[in-house]
N, C-alpha and C positions, 0 to 999 in steps of 0.2 A: 703616612706612610712610606714617603719618602725620604724620610728622615731617620725611617725603623730599619730601611734598606742600608743606609750609609753608616749606622750605627754594627749594623753586623757584618758589612764590609770591611768596618775599622779594625773589628775586633779578630775576622779572620787573617786579615792581610798583615795586624802588628803579631799576631800568633804566628802567621808563617816565616815572617824576618826572623824574629828571634829561633827559630827551630834552625832556619838555613843557616843564621850565624854562628849558632854553638859549632855545629862541628869544623867549622873552618875556626873560629874564633880559640876554643880548648886545647886542638894542638899547638898553635900558636903560643899560645900563655905557657904549655908546660915547657916548650922549646924556650921561651924566654925565662924558664926555671921562675913563674912568677904563684909559685906554690905557698899553701897556706900555711905558718906555723902553730901548731898548737900548745898553747900555754902548759906548765907543769900542772898549776892549779888546778885545770878544770879535768872533766871525768879522766878514768885512766883510760876507759873505752873509745874516747877520742882521739888518743895518740894515734889509731893507724891513719888516720885520716889526714895524717902531716904529709904537706906535697902536695895533696889536692888541689890543683890549679883555683886559683882566687881571682877577684876584678870581674867576674863573669857580670858584673852588673852593666859595664859596657855594652852587651848585647842590649840588654832591658832597655838601657838609655837609645842606643842606636833606634831600635824597635819605635822606642814611645815617637821620640824627634821626627823619623822618617815618617811616620804612618798619621801623627797629627798633622804633620807642615801639608803631606799630599794631600789627604783625605777634607783638611781644612780649605786649601787652596783649590780645589775642584769643586768642590759641593757647597761650601757656606763663603765664609767671609772672616776674614781675622780681625779679631776685636783686642784691646788692649788688654782684656782678660785672660785671652789666650797665650799672649806673650809675656804675661804675670806669673803663668802657669810652665811655663818652657822655662821661661830666667831661673824661677826657685826650684825645679827640676833638674836643669843641668847645673845650677849654681852649688845646689846641694852635691848634688854627684860628682864635681870638682872635688870641693873639699873632701870626701868619703875617698877620689882616686888617688889624691895627695896622701892621705893616708896609708891606704892600702901600698903604695909603690914607697912610701919608708917603711913599712912592714916587712917588705916582703924583697927589695929592691937594696934597700940601706941597713936590710936586716936590723932595726930597730923595732923590736916585737911590739910596743905598746905604740906606734905611728905617730902623729901629731900629739903635741901635748895638748892636755884639756884646754890648755888658755887659746892656744893656737887654732884649734878648732870653736869653741866658742866663739872666738873673734871674727872667724870666717860665717858663722850662723848667723850671727846679730848684721853683720854686714848687710848680708841678703835679706833677711829678716826689715832690716829698716828701707832696699830700695824697694823691696814688695810694699811697704806699708806708704812713702812716697807716690809710689805709681799706685795705689785706691785713694790716695787725698787727693791728686790730681783729678780724679774720676767722681770725687765731691761722694764718695763711697759711704752709705750708711752706716752710724756706729749703733746702730739699736740691734739688741738681741733678743732672739724670739724665743720663749719657753715652749718646748716641746709641749705639743698634744694639750694646748692652750692658746685661747685667744690674747694673752699677756706678751708685751715685748719694754725692756727698759732700753735706756739710753745711755750707753760708759761714758761719750763725749769725749773728752781728752785720755781717757782711762783704757780706751779702745786701741791706742798704742800700744801700752805695755802688754797690753792683752794677745794680739798679734805676735809680739816678739814672743812671749810664752807658750801660744800654740805653735809657733813653725818649730822654733828650737825645742821646746820638749816635745814634740812628736817625732822631729827625727833622732832625737837619740830615744825614744820609746820604742821606737820601731826598728831602729838599729840593737837594742837590746835581744830582742824577740828571732834576731837573726843567727840560732847556736845548733839550731838541728837541721839535717836535710829536710827540704823540701817545707820547714816550719813559715817560714815568713813570705815565701813563694804564696802557698798556700792561702793564708790565712790576709796575704796581702791584697789577692785576687777576690777574694771573696768581700773583703772592706772597700773597695772600687767600686766590687760589682755595686753592693748599694749606693755608693755614689750614683753610679753611670745611672741607676733607676730615679734617685733623688736631683738628679742634674736633669733627667727628662722630664720629669713631673713639675719643673720650676721651670719647663722650655727654655733651658740655656744649654741649646743643641750641642753649642762649640765644647762647652764645657761636658759633656756627656758624651763627646766622641773623645776627647782625650780621655776620660776615664776608661772609655772602652779600649784605647790604645794602651794602657797601664796595662789592664787585663789581659788582653790579649798576648801583652810581651811577659808579664811574668808566668803566666799560664804555659806560654812556650818555652821559659827559661824553666819551667817546674819537669818539662821531659828529660832533663839533663840533670836536676838539681834532686829529684826523690830519691830515696834511699836505694840503694846507696850512690853517695853526690858523685858525681863525674865532674862538676866545677863548683864553687860559692861564688854567692853576688858579691862580697865584700861589703867594706860599705860603698862603695863607690854605688851599689845599687841599693843599701838599706838606707842611708841616709838620705837620698834623693828619692823615694818612695815615703819616706815620712816627711821629709817636706812635702811634698807633691799635694799626698792627702788632706793637711793641716791648710796650705793654701788652697784644696777645693772645697773645703769645710767655710772657708770663711768668704769666698767668692761666691757661694751657693745659701751663702748665710743660715749656714744650718750649726754653728760653732759649738753649742751645745751638743748636737748631735754627735760631735769627733770621738767627744768621748765615753757615747753609748756604742757605736758601731766599731769602734778601735778599741772595742772593751777588752782584747785579747793584749794590746798591747800596754794599755793602762796598768793589769793587773800585773803583767808582766815587770812592769817599772817598779811598781808598789812594791812587789815581793825583794825588790833590789835595797828599794828605803827602809823596808820594814828589817832586812835584814843588817842593814848597816847601822842604823840609829840603836835595835836591841844588842849585837855587841860592841858598841862604842860605850852604849848606859849600864848594859846588867853586864855584858863579858858572855854573854850566851846569842847561840843562832836560833833565829828560830825555823828557818830549812836546812836542811842537809848541804844544800848550796842554792846559790841565787845567780840567774834569774830562775821565776819558777821551775819553767820545762826540765832545768837541771835536779830540780829537787824530785822529781818524778823518777827519773832515770835513775837515781841514787837508789828511790825504794823500790827498783826491782823492775820498773814498766821498760820494755823495749823501747827503741828509740821510734821506730813506726806507732806504734802505739801511741807515745805521746804528742806527736805530730798529727795522728788523724782526730784525737781527741781534743786536742785544741784548734782544729779547724772546725770541727762539729759545734764547739763554743761561738766560735769568731762567725760561724753560720745564725746562730741563735743570737747573738747581738747583730747582726745584720739585719735579721728579719725585723727585730723588736726596733731599731732604727727609722726601718722602712715604714712598720706600723703607725708607729709613733706621729710619722709627719704628711702619710698618706692617708690612713684610711681611719683616722679619730679626728 
């Protein structure tokens, strides 16, 4: 019961911090002219969003870090797992911040080059792995809904690299419509809050609860029509964090299910690129997938709510496979 109260306080505190920070941060970002540049090849309806303050992920990061540190120091105890989670979240957030900064301040619309971004992502992933190695972390992976598991051995290292880099980029691709990532992110981290709690990893559950509160608080200002975008600062941080959580709770395979929306968005891009390069034809009107539905005549809000519902189904399925089977 005590842990449940801590978790509830964490969610509420993180939500309030994000909500309080937003009216302070948004005008500040607007004053600094940290406005989003909309690429010409994107949907024409998005051109009206040009100039909307971006880098709002700073508010999410601050809320997560402050809430987690306060709640852990007051009611639980700092563990290596928590420090690793904070390191990955902040590390990927810094990469995203640099990417956003180059885009909006230095007026280089593509931000960091793909190689620069990848080097940073790999560096953080390697440090994360080394931290796990010091913990003598298990390299076994359990198959959901079964009693089977298999030991990856030395292959667990490249798996972690792929998970962290892949998840951060997949979540980043999903951040394309008002409230889309904030909503799907809250749902996915909500599922991992339940699963970390079920595994009695209360410190990780508190971290996940802090993320849920932070993105919901951000959603108040990011829902359509958005007053602020999270930018790569937020999306890369959330992607790295959710992969790190799945690894620490030993639910690596379930990340693919609970993060199903992120997986589908990424696959749509891969399919589009392969099809165009091999056949000269596009499968979708535009990728990632959410743009396909926009160009098919769906309203932005309809696309977002539909993806939220799909994300909820994936989250329920993930919890069901782990807790009730």
